[in-house]
VOBA-1610 file (N, C-alpha, C; in pm, whole numbers, padded with zeros to 5 digits, always signed):
BEGIN
Met+07021+16983+08430Met+06915+17069+08450Met+06859+17053+08599Pro+06835+17164+08669Pro+06792+17136+08804Pro+06648+17085+08802Trp+06615+17024+08932Trp+06472+16980+08939Trp+06427+17029+09085Thr+06289+17042+09112Thr+06257+17081+09224Thr+06195+16958+09309Gly+06238+16959+09449Gly+06179+16873+09525Gly+06111+16947+09665Ile+05986+16938+09657Ile+05898+17013+09775Ile+05781+16937+09811Gly+05708+16978+09899Gly+05587+16940+09942Gly+05528+16975+10077Ser+05440+16913+10126Ser+05376+16922+10257Ser+05477+16883+10361Arg+05451+16982+10469Arg+05531+16938+10592Arg+05479+16807+10663Lys+05355+16781+10632Lys+05294+16656+10705Lys+05294+16545+10597Val+05395+16518+10546Val+05418+16412+10458Val+05416+16291+10508Pro+05358+16175+10473Pro+05331+16027+10538Pro+05478+15984+10513Ala+05517+15890+10616Ala+05653+15831+10617Ala+05683+15771+10483His+05611+15684+10439His+05666+15605+10326His+05696+15716+10214Ile+05626+15817+10212Ile+05638+15909+10081Ile+05792+15972+10107Phe+05802+16021+10231Phe+05904+16081+10295Phe+06050+16000+10222His+06020+15858+10297His+06125+15757+10262His+06153+15779+10066Met+06036+15758+10016Met+06074+15753+09866Met+06110+15872+09821Met+06091+15990+09870Met+06159+16136+09800Met+06297+16113+09859Arg+06341+16081+09994Arg+06484+16065+10015Arg+06548+15981+09898Gln+06499+15872+09887Gln+06558+15776+09806Gln+06579+15846+09662Phe+06494+15871+09586Phe+06475+15952+09461Phe+06594+16051+09452Ala+06602+16158+09584Ala+06673+16257+09570Ala+06842+16186+09584Glu+06859+16070+09648Glu+07000+16012+09662Glu+07032+15962+09522Leu+06931+15911+09443Leu+06952+15854+09307Leu+06986+15941+09187Lys+06912+16048+09203Lys+06916+16153+09107Lys+07018+16254+09127Arg+07111+16269+09016Arg+07244+16320+09024Arg+07234+16474+09014Ser+07137+16534+08927Ser+07141+16649+08915Ser+07087+16741+09031Val+07080+16871+09003Val+07075+16967+09121Val+06931+16958+09165Cys+06895+16957+09284Cys+06781+16954+09346Cys+06765+17104+09415Arg+06640+17146+09368Arg+06616+17297+09445Arg+06516+17258+09541Thr+06528+17300+09668Thr+06442+17272+09773Thr+06449+17401+09879Gly+06332+17393+09978Gly+06329+17502+10035Gly+06360+17510+10180Gly+06405+17410+10255Gly+06448+17391+10382Gly+06346+17375+10510Ala+06212+17372+10445Ala+06095+17346+10537Ala+06108+17203+10609Leu+06065+17162+10699Leu+06025+17022+10774Leu+05937+16960+10661Gly+05949+16802+10698Gly+05840+16724+10577Gly+05927+16694+10466Ser+05850+16715+10352Ser+05897+16708+10219Ser+06025+16751+10173Asp+06057+16888+10231Asp+06164+16960+10168Asp+06283+16882+10258His+06300+16864+10358His+06386+16766+10456His+06419+16656+10396Ala+06330+16581+10337Ala+06363+16450+10278Ala+06429+16474+10170Phe+06401+16581+10080Phe+06497+16613+09958Phe+06654+16659+10009Phe+06642+16760+10120Phe+06770+16791+10175Phe+06841+16677+10208Leu+06795+16580+10273Leu+06881+16464+10351Leu+06928+16364+10238Gly+06854+16363+10112Gly+06911+16279+10007Gly+06979+16348+09894Ala+06957+16447+09864Ala+07013+16495+09745Ala+07204+16527+09771Gln+07247+16481+09663Gln+07403+16480+09634Gln+07420+16621+09613Asn+07356+16695+09522Asn+07370+16831+09450Asn+07242+16907+09503Leu+07256+17020+09586Leu+07156+17084+09642Leu+07163+17239+09624Glu+07037+17276+09590Glu+07031+17441+09585Glu+06925+17476+09685Leu+06985+17510+09802Leu+06857+17527+09908Leu+06827+17659+09909Leu+06712+17693+09882Leu+06639+17829+09871Leu+06560+17878+10003Leu+06609+17969+10088Leu+06540+17991+10212Leu+06467+18113+10223Pro+06355+18136+10274Pro+06268+18262+10299Pro+06383+18363+10350Trp+06436+18338+10453Trp+06532+18412+10553Trp+06630+18330+10603Lys+06741+18418+10650Lys+06863+18330+10715Lys+06833+18286+10823Asp+06888+18159+10842Asp+06861+18068+10974Asp+06730+17991+10964Phe+06667+17996+10859Phe+06513+17952+10845Phe+06552+17790+10875Asn+06477+17763+10979Asn+06468+17615+11034Asn+06616+17568+11092Gly+06709+17642+11104Gly+06820+17623+11147Gly+06935+17598+11041His+06900+17629+10912His+06986+17619+10798His+07096+17736+10783Thr+07216+17700+10803Thr+07310+17796+10814Thr+07387+17843+10673Thr+07339+17753+10572Thr+07389+17749+10441Thr+07263+17772+10342Gly+07254+17804+10234Gly+07171+17829+10148Gly+07131+17980+10107Thr+07066+18014+10015Thr+07043+18162+09958Thr+06921+18200+10022His+06929+18308+10084His+06835+18373+10168His+06827+18525+10163Thr+06919+18553+10089Thr+06909+18709+10043Thr+06886+18711+09884Tyr+06800+18818+09866Tyr+06768+18826+09720Tyr+06754+18993+09690Thr+06809+19029+09576Thr+06795+19152+09534Thr+06653+19204+09515Lys+06635+19341+09528Lys+06522+19391+09496Lys+06455+19366+09358Pro+06541+19359+09244Pro+06479+19333+09106Pro+06429+19184+09132Gln+06500+19087+09194Gln+06467+18939+09189Gln+06335+18936+09263Leu+06326+19022+09369Leu+06195+19007+09467Leu+06078+19070+09377Lys+06091+19172+09295Lys+05990+19237+09227Lys+05969+19130+09098Phe+06044+19062+09062Phe+06001+18968+08928Phe+05934+18860+09028Ala+05964+18802+09128Ala+05886+18698+09203Ala+05753+18764+09236Asp+05738+18890+09277Asp+05603+18948+09306Asp+05520+18949+09159Ser+05577+18967+09050Ser+05496+18992+08937Ser+05465+18833+08904Val+05546+18749+08928Val+05498+18605+08897Val+05388+18561+08978Leu+05399+18608+09120Leu+05288+18560+09229Leu+05168+18621+09196Lys+05160+18752+09115Lys+05032+18800+09088Lys+04950+18715+08981Glu+04998+18620+08924Glu+04954+18535+08815Glu+04923+18394+08888Ala+05009+18360+08966Ala+05010+18232+09038Ala+04920+18223+09171Tyr+04893+18350+09217Tyr+04821+18358+09357Tyr+04725+18462+09338Gln+04609+18440+09329Gln+04499+18538+09305Gln+04455+18613+09424Phe+04507+18577+09558Phe+04477+18627+09683Phe+04555+18759+09750Gln+04512+18816+09826Gln+04607+18923+09887Gln+04692+18855+09974Ile+04818+18892+09968Ile+04909+18837+10076Ile+04928+18928+10182Ser+04878+18901+10301Ser+04890+18979+10420Ser+05004+18988+10507Arg+05089+18879+10520Arg+05191+18888+10606Arg+05315+18874+10525Tyr+05407+18941+10578Tyr+05551+18949+10515Tyr+05607+18806+10514Glu+05595+18732+10602Glu+05649+18595+10606Glu+05584+18495+10514Thr+05464+18511+10478Thr+05396+18440+10373Thr+05446+18484+10248Gln+05455+18624+10240Gln+05527+18657+10103Gln+05651+18612+10075Met+05731+18594+10175Met+05883+18551+10172Met+05870+18402+10118Phe+05802+18325+10187Phe+05774+18187+10154Phe+05741+18182+10004Phe+05652+18249+09960Phe+05573+18260+09829Phe+05681+18294+09725Arg+05766+18386+09759Arg+05871+18433+09669Arg+05953+18317+09650Arg+06011+18238+09768Arg+06095+18138+09757Arg+06060+18042+09664Asn+05904+18007+09674Asn+05847+17901+09586Asn+05887+17929+09440Val+05881+18062+09405Val+05874+18107+09269Val+06027+18071+09199Phe+06133+18100+09320Phe+06266+18067+09277Phe+06298+17929+09277Gln+06220+17854+09357Gln+06238+17702+09331Gln+06218+17641+09216Val+06130+17698+09144Val+06067+17639+09017Val+06149+17718+08893Leu+06193+17855+08912Leu+06237+17923+08811Leu+06380+17959+08826Gly+06423+17924+08935Gly+06561+17972+08962Gly+06577+18102+09004Ile+06689+18161+09063Ile+06685+18297+09101Ile+06710+18382+08989Cys+06613+18454+08966Cys+06614+18550+08825Cys+06544+18680+08852Glu+06599+18776+08766Glu+06548+18924+08794Glu+06430+18946+08673Asn+06419+18857+08558Asn+06342+18890+08455Asn+06318+18742+08395Glu+06218+18741+08291Glu+06213+18625+08214Glu+06334+18566+08139Arg+06418+18655+08080Arg+06517+18614+08011Arg+06634+18535+08099Gln+06618+18561+08245Gln+06701+18500+08312Gln+06658+18367+08383Ile+06542+18341+08361Ile+06472+18201+08406Ile+06579+18083+08356Lys+06599+17996+08471Lys+06655+17866+08456Lys+06524+17766+08523Lys+06441+17755+08424Lys+06350+17646+08488Lys+06387+17496+08552Ser+06308+17463+08632Ser+06333+17329+08668Ser+06297+17224+08557Lys+06348+17115+08552Lys+06317+17021+08438Lys+06161+16952+08476Phe+06151+16939+08626Phe+06016+16908+08670Phe+06028+16925+08813Val+05894+16926+08898Val+05864+16910+09032Val+05820+16800+09077Leu+05882+16760+09200Leu+05854+16645+09241Leu+05790+16688+09407Cys+05672+16663+09434Cys+05611+16678+09555Cys+05502+16617+09599Trp+05467+16629+09712Trp+05344+16545+09793Trp+05266+16650+09843Thr+05127+16628+09794Thr+05022+16732+09869Thr+04906+16637+09889Pro+04839+16679+09992Pro+04726+16600+10043Pro+04618+16577+09910Asp+04604+16675+09819Asp+04498+16653+09713Asp+04559+16620+09595Gly+04677+16585+09565Gly+04753+16547+09455Gly+04757+16642+09337Ala+04754+16773+09345Ala+04733+16869+09261Ala+04882+16890+09167Thr+04855+16900+09061Thr+04950+16903+08959Thr+04957+17027+08857Thr+04842+17105+08871Thr+04836+17220+08788Thr+04770+17331+08873Ile+04762+17456+08803Ile+04705+17569+08868Ile+04540+17547+08873Asp+04489+17473+08780Asp+04340+17403+08777Asp+04308+17312+08892Asp+04406+17251+08954Asp+04382+17152+09078Asp+04420+17238+09196Tyr+04453+17352+09198Tyr+04515+17412+09322Tyr+04382+17466+09418Asn+04397+17422+09526Asn+04296+17445+09653Asn+04346+17522+09753Arg+04344+17635+09769Arg+04424+17704+09862Arg+04429+17630+09998Asp+04311+17589+10041Asp+04281+17533+10177Asp+04354+17409+10207Val+04366+17322+10074Val+04388+17180+10092Val+04545+17155+10029Thr+04569+17224+09918Thr+04700+17203+09836Thr+04800+17260+09923Gly+04791+17375+10012Gly+04885+17440+10083Gly+04991+17521+10014Gly+05102+17570+10094Gly+05190+17660+10028Gly+05278+17580+09901Thr+05265+17444+09897Thr+05338+17394+09779Thr+05252+17418+09645Gly+05114+17459+09671Gly+05032+17496+09548Gly+05105+17602+09487Ile+05170+17697+09554Ile+05231+17811+09481Ile+05316+17779+09394Ala+05408+17670+09439Ala+05521+17619+09333Ala+05453+17549+09210Ile+05344+17477+09250Ile+05273+17413+09147Ile+05204+17501+09051Asn+05166+17623+09103Asn+05120+17685+09009Asn+05191+17778+08911Val+05312+17813+08973Val+05407+17870+08898Val+05474+17764+08773Ala+05492+17660+08824Ala+05518+17538+08718Ala+05416+17530+08626Ser+05295+17533+08656Ser+05189+17518+08551Ser+05194+17634+08464Leu+05216+17741+08526Leu+05234+17867+08418Leu+05346+17875+08342Phe+05454+17798+08376Phe+05575+17813+08286Phe+05594+17664+08224Gly+05506+17589+08237Gly+05520+17466+08156Gly+05606+17364+08212Val+05617+17380+08350Val+05708+17273+08408Val+05632+17165+08454Pro+05664+17017+08430Pro+05581+16913+08470Pro+05598+16889+08628Val+05486+16862+08663Val+05450+16827+08823Val+05435+16693+08861Tyr+05508+16638+08932Tyr+05498+16476+08969Tyr+05452+16493+09124Asn+05308+16454+09152Asn+05278+16458+09278Asn+05262+16315+09333Leu+05336+16288+09443Leu+05327+16147+09501Leu+05194+16108+09565Gln+05095+16179+09577Gln+04975+16160+09606Gln+04903+16064+09495Arg+04952+16086+09386Arg+04894+16026+09264Arg+04954+15885+09250Lys+04880+15774+09239Lys+04940+15636+09230Lys+05024+15623+09105Asp+04976+15691+08982Asp+05068+15671+08859Asp+05201+15734+08869His+05192+15851+08935His+05339+15925+08940His+05405+15849+09063Arg+05351+15795+09170Arg+05429+15722+09261Arg+05477+15583+09191Arg+05413+15524+09109Arg+05453+15404+09031Arg+05579+15447+08928Glu+05583+15582+08881Glu+05694+15603+08804Glu+05808+15630+08860Ile+05786+15691+08989Ile+05903+15732+09088Ile+05969+15600+09127Lys+05885+15489+09182Lys+05928+15391+09242Lys+05996+15299+09122Glu+05946+15314+08981Glu+06038+15233+08898Glu+06155+15299+08880Phe+06174+15433+08876Phe+06291+15503+08856Phe+06392+15440+08969Ile+06358+15444+09095Ile+06439+15401+09203Ile+06487+15268+09176Lys+06389+15175+09137Lys+06415+15041+09105Lys+06519+15024+08999Glu+06522+15086+08911Glu+06634+15078+08788Glu+06746+15139+08836Arg+06749+15249+08907Arg+06869+15299+08949Arg+06949+15213+09053Arg+06883+15167+09136Arg+06920+15079+09259Arg+07002+14928+09192Ala+06919+14890+09083Ala+06984+14767+08980Ala+07102+14803+08932Ala+07118+14943+08868Ala+07230+14970+08778Ala+07376+14941+08867
//
């Protein structure tokens, strides 16, 4: 089952390193988005990767999914109506947010085709893990994926939270010892 690795572009160095280590040790498919910062940590570490891009050549990525069908985009927009209560004024922002939907639910045209991630691993400055924690000005774009995960019952582990960091460190330690 795939998992989602995302987060802020301005991630602390020690968290970036932890994300990369986790991705190296987790064998299942990592869905990430090709952004700088957190996404790049998962990109560098993941052995199995599903790279979901908002458009072709995003941040120089020449591989990865960047074209979506009209029904897929329509479905992502319907999810965004629940996950993001504000008007999306820029096309680029809309493409980023649609990509966030696919990072959590897989590329799909309707609810029957959803292939949810097992969990989301991320870092945001505020430690948000649910739609109720979301603060547009602090959580950032990662918050869209957190909101989608919250709406669809996908657990979110935010490395801003000490208890979540502890769990991930324990996973890394156990895998390294094996």
